[in-house]
C-alpha positions in Angstrom: -28.5 -62.7 -49.1 -29.0 -65.9 -47.1 -27.7 -68.9 -48.8 -28.5 -71.7 -46.3 -31.7 -73.6 -47.0 -33.2 -76.7 -45.2 -30.8 -79.7 -45.3 -33.2 -82.1 -43.9 -30.3 -83.9 -42.2 -30.6 -85.7 -38.9 -27.3 -86.5 -37.2 -26.4 -88.2 -33.9 -23.7 -86.6 -31.6 -21.5 -89.5 -32.4 -21.7 -89.1 -36.1 -21.3 -85.4 -35.9 -18.1 -85.7 -34.0 -16.7 -88.6 -36.1 -13.4 -87.7 -37.5 -13.2 -84.3 -36.1 -10.3 -84.8 -33.7 -7.2 -83.0 -34.7 -5.0 -82.5 -31.6 -1.9 -81.7 -33.5 -0.9 -78.0 -33.4 -1.0 -76.0 -36.7 2.3 -75.7 -38.5 1.9 -72.0 -38.4 -0.6 -69.6 -36.7 -3.4 -68.3 -38.6 -2.6 -64.8 -40.1 -4.1 -61.8 -38.6 -7.4 -61.0 -40.3 -6.1 -58.0 -42.3 -3.7 -60.3 -44.0 -6.0 -63.0 -45.0 -6.1 -63.4 -48.8 -8.1 -66.6 -49.2 -11.2 -67.7 -47.2 -13.9 -70.4 -47.6 -17.7 -69.9 -47.0 -19.8 -73.0 -46.6 -23.1 -73.2 -45.0 -24.5 -76.6 -45.8 -23.7 -80.0 -47.2 -20.6 -80.6 -44.8 -18.7 -83.6 -45.6 -19.9 -86.4 -43.2 -21.7 -83.7 -41.2 -18.4 -82.4 -40.0 -15.6 -80.0 -40.7 -12.7 -82.2 -41.7 -12.9 -81.4 -45.4 -12.6 -77.5 -44.5 -9.7 -78.3 -42.2 -7.7 -79.9 -45.0 -8.1 -76.9 -47.3 -5.6 -74.2 -47.7 -7.9 -71.3 -46.9 -6.9 -69.0 -44.1 -10.3 -68.2 -42.7 -13.6 -70.2 -42.8 -17.1 -68.9 -42.6 -19.6 -71.7 -41.5 -23.0 -71.7 -40.0 -23.4 -71.6 -36.1 -25.7 -74.6 -36.4 -24.9 -77.8 -38.3 -26.9 -77.5 -41.6 -29.4 -75.3 -39.7 -30.4 -78.3 -37.4 -30.9 -78.1 -33.6 -27.4 -79.4 -33.1 -24.6 -76.8 -32.9 -20.9 -77.3 -34.0 -19.0 -78.1 -30.8 -16.0 -76.6 -29.4 -14.1 -79.9 -30.2 -14.8 -79.4 -33.8 -14.2 -75.8 -33.9 -10.8 -76.2 -32.0 -9.9 -78.8 -34.7 -10.7 -76.5 -37.5 -8.9 -73.7 -35.9 -5.8 -76.0 -35.4 -5.5 -76.3 -39.2 -4.4 -72.6 -39.2 -7.6 -71.0 -39.8 -9.7 -68.3 -38.2 -13.4 -69.4 -38.0 -16.4 -67.3 -38.2 -20.0 -68.3 -37.2 -22.7 -67.3 -39.7 -26.2 -66.2 -38.4 -28.8 -63.5 -39.6 -29.1 -60.3 -37.6 -32.0 -58.9 -39.2 -34.3 -61.8 -40.3 -35.4 -65.2 -39.3 -35.6 -68.4 -41.6 -38.5 -70.7 -41.1 -36.3 -73.7 -41.0 -34.3 -72.5 -38.0 -35.0 -74.4 -34.8 -35.9 -71.2 -32.9 -38.3 -70.0 -35.7 -41.6 -71.6 -34.5 -41.1 -70.5 -30.7 -40.1 -67.1 -31.5 -42.9 -66.4 -34.0 -45.5 -67.8 -31.6 -44.2 -65.8 -28.6 -43.6 -62.6 -30.5 -45.9 -62.6 -33.5 -45.9 -58.9 -33.6 -42.2 -58.9 -34.2 -42.1 -60.9 -37.4 -42.6 -58.7 -40.5 -42.8 -59.2 -44.3 -41.4 -62.2 -46.0 -38.3 -61.5 -48.1 -39.6 -62.2 -51.8 -36.0 -63.2 -52.9 -35.9 -66.0 -50.2 -39.3 -67.3 -49.5 -39.6 -68.6 -46.1 -37.4 -65.9 -44.6 -39.0 -63.0 -42.6 -37.7 -59.8 -41.5 -38.1 -58.8 -38.0 -38.3 -55.9 -35.6 -34.5 -56.4 -34.9 -34.4 -53.3 -32.6 -36.8 -54.8 -30.1 -35.6 -56.0 -26.7 -37.1 -59.6 -27.4 -35.1 -60.1 -30.6 -31.9 -59.3 -28.7 -32.7 -61.4 -25.7 -34.3 -64.4 -27.5 -32.1 -64.5 -30.7 -29.0 -62.4 -31.0 -27.6 -62.8 -27.5 -28.2 -66.6 -27.3 -26.5 -67.0 -30.7 -23.5 -64.8 -29.6 -23.2 -67.0 -26.5 -23.1 -70.2 -28.5 -20.5 -68.8 -30.8 -18.3 -67.8 -27.9 -18.8 -71.2 -26.0 -17.9 -73.0 -29.1 -14.7 -71.0 -29.4 -15.2 -69.4 -32.8 -13.0 -66.4 -33.6 -15.9 -64.1 -34.4 -19.2 -63.8 -36.2 -20.4 -63.3 -39.7 -23.7 -61.3 -39.5 -26.1 -61.6 -42.5 -29.1 -59.4 -43.3 -28.1 -56.0 -42.1 -30.0 -55.2 -45.4 -33.1 -55.6 -43.4 -33.2 -52.0 -43.0 -33.8 -51.7 -46.7 -36.2 -54.6 -47.1 -38.6 -54.2 -44.3 -42.1 -53.1 -45.6 -42.5 -49.6 -44.1 -46.3 -49.9 -44.0 -45.7 -52.5 -41.2 -43.6 -50.1 -39.1 -45.4 -46.8 -38.8 -43.2 -43.8 -38.1 -40.0 -45.4 -39.4 -38.0 -44.4 -42.4 -35.0 -46.1 -44.0 -32.8 -43.6 -42.3 -34.0 -44.6 -38.8 -34.0 -48.1 -39.5 -30.5 -47.9 -40.8 -29.5 -46.1 -37.5 -31.2 -48.9 -35.5 -29.3 -51.6 -37.5 -26.0 -49.9 -36.7 -27.1 -49.7 -33.1 -27.7 -53.4 -33.0 -24.4 -54.1 -34.7 -22.9 -51.9 -32.0 -24.6 -53.7 -29.2 -23.5 -57.0 -30.6 -19.8 -55.9 -30.9 -19.7 -54.5 -27.4 -21.4 -57.6 -25.8 -18.9 -60.2 -27.7 -15.8 -58.0 -27.2 -16.6 -57.9 -23.5 -16.1 -61.5 -23.3 -13.3 -61.8 -25.9 -11.7 -58.5 -27.0 -10.2 -60.3 -30.1 -13.7 -61.5 -31.2 -14.2 -60.5 -34.7 -17.4 -58.7 -35.8 -18.1 -59.0 -39.6 -21.5 -57.9 -41.0 -22.4 -59.0 -44.6 -23.3 -56.4 -47.2 -24.8 -52.9 -46.7 -21.3 -51.3 -46.7 -23.0 -47.7 -46.9 -23.9 -48.2 -43.2 -20.4 -46.9 -42.7 -21.8 -43.5 -43.0 -23.7 -43.8 -39.7 -21.8 -43.0 -36.4 -20.4 -45.9 -34.5 -20.6 -48.5 -37.4 -16.9 -48.5 -38.4 -15.9 -48.6 -34.7 -17.9 -51.5 -34.1 -16.8 -53.8 -36.9 -13.5 -55.5 -37.7 -14.2 -56.3 -41.4 -17.1 -56.8 -43.9 -18.4 -59.5 -46.1 -19.4 -58.5 -49.7 -21.4 -60.6 -52.0 -21.4 -60.3 -55.9 -19.0 -57.4 -56.4 -17.9 -58.7 -59.8 -20.3 -61.4 -60.8 -24.0 -61.7 -60.1 -25.2 -65.3 -59.6 -24.3 -67.1 -61.6 -21.4 -66.1 -64.0 -23.2 -62.6 -65.0 -20.7 -59.7 -64.9 -21.9 -57.2 -62.2 -22.2 -54.1 -64.4 -25.2 -52.4 -62.8 -25.0 -49.1 -61.1 -25.4 -50.8 -57.6 -22.5 -52.8 -58.4 -20.3 -49.8 -58.8 -21.6 -48.2 -55.7 -21.0 -51.4 -53.6 -17.5 -51.5 -54.8 -16.9 -47.8 -54.1 -18.2 -48.4 -50.5 -16.4 -51.7 -50.0 -13.1 -49.7 -50.8 -14.1 -47.0 -48.3 -14.6 -49.6 -45.6 -11.1 -51.0 -46.6 -9.5 -47.6 -46.6 -10.9 -47.1 -43.0 -8.7 -50.0 -41.9 -11.1 -52.8 -42.1 -10.7 -56.1 -44.0 -13.0 -57.2 -46.9 -14.2 -60.7 -47.5 -15.5 -60.9 -51.0 -17.3 -63.7 -52.4 -18.7 -64.1 -56.1 -20.8 -66.9 -57.5 -19.2 -68.3 -60.8 -18.6 -71.6 -62.3 -16.7 -70.6 -65.5 -12.9 -70.9 -65.2 -12.3 -67.5 -66.9 -14.8 -65.8 -64.6 -13.2 -67.3 -61.4 -9.8 -66.3 -62.5 -11.2 -62.7 -63.2 -12.7 -62.4 -59.9 -9.5 -63.7 -58.2 -7.4 -61.1 -60.1 -9.8 -58.2 -59.0 -9.5 -59.4 -55.3 -5.7 -59.1 -55.6 -6.0 -55.7 -57.2 -8.4 -54.5 -54.5 -6.5 -55.9 -51.6 -9.7 -58.0 -50.6 -9.7 -61.6 -49.3 -11.6 -63.4 -52.0 -13.7 -66.5 -52.7 -15.4 -67.8 -55.8 -18.1 -70.7 -55.3 -21.7 -71.9 -55.8 -24.7 -69.8 -55.0 -25.8 -72.6 -52.6 -22.6 -72.4 -50.5 -22.7 -76.1 -50.3 -19.0 -77.1 -51.3 -15.5 -76.3 -50.7 -14.0 -74.5 -53.6 -10.5 -73.9 -54.5 -8.8 -70.9 -53.0 -7.7 -68.1 -55.3 -4.1 -68.5 -54.3 -4.1 -72.1 -55.5 -5.7 -71.0 -59.0 -2.8 -68.4 -59.2 -0.2 -71.1 -58.7 -1.6 -72.9 -61.7 -1.3 -69.9 -64.0 
C-alpha cells in the first residue's frame, strides 16, 4: 500500500540542502543487504526537509521517497551521499503499477495518456492504477524515475504497487485475466532490473508485497529482496490472523529461502506489539521495522529495543 500523501511543503534548494553535508567517511561500511537486520522506512515529514535525522539513526538501510515529500524537487546526490556515508544503504521508493494525483508528473501523464489511467484505488483515494505494460508508462514514468535514482546515487529502488495486477478492474482491460496481468507485472519488474543493473550491477531491486509473483518465471532472478507489509500486525496494532496473513508469511519465507532478503514492516504503537513484531523478525531472519501507518517519522530500530530488554 502506498503511504505517502500530499505534504504541501515548498522548499527552496538552499533549505533542502541545509545541514546535509557529511563528508566524513562511515566508521564501518554498510552491511551486505542479506545481513541487514534493521531498516527505516520514511516517506514524508523529513526533519527540516532533509535527511540528517535518518543519517543519525542506527538503522542499516533506509527506504525514502525518490522525490522530497512528493514535490517537484528530488533528493540530490549530495544528500544521498551523506546518508550513505552514515553506513546505510539507501533505496528510492516509487510506484510501479499506479500513479498518485499529487505526484508532479500526474497531470501531464493523464492528459497525454488518458487511456492508460484506469480505476481509482478504493483504499487510497486519489491513486489510480495504470496500464503498466504500455510503452508510454515505461518511457514517461518508470525509466525517468530509474534514471533519477541512478543519478542521485541510490543503492537501489523500492517498488510499490506490484499488486496492481490484482486491483485493476478487469472490465477496463478486455481480454486480460489476473494471470496475464501478473505475468506482465513480472515482465515490468524484469525490465526494470535489467535496465538498472546494466548501469550499476549492484543496484538493488526490491518490490513491495505480492510475494506470490515468485511463481512466475523470471521474477526471482530479477529481484534482490522483497518488502512486506503487515505480516504480524494490521494497521494499527491489530494482530494479523487472517488467512491472507498466513499466506503472505509463507510466500515471504519462500522468497527468503530462495536467497533473497526480506524487509518487513508492521504498523503498531503499543510497546508489547512492537516487541512481539521485532521478536518475530529475528525468528524469521527478516530485517524488520515497526512504525506508524503514515510513514512520517523515524522509529527506533528493533536492535535498540532488544538492548533495552
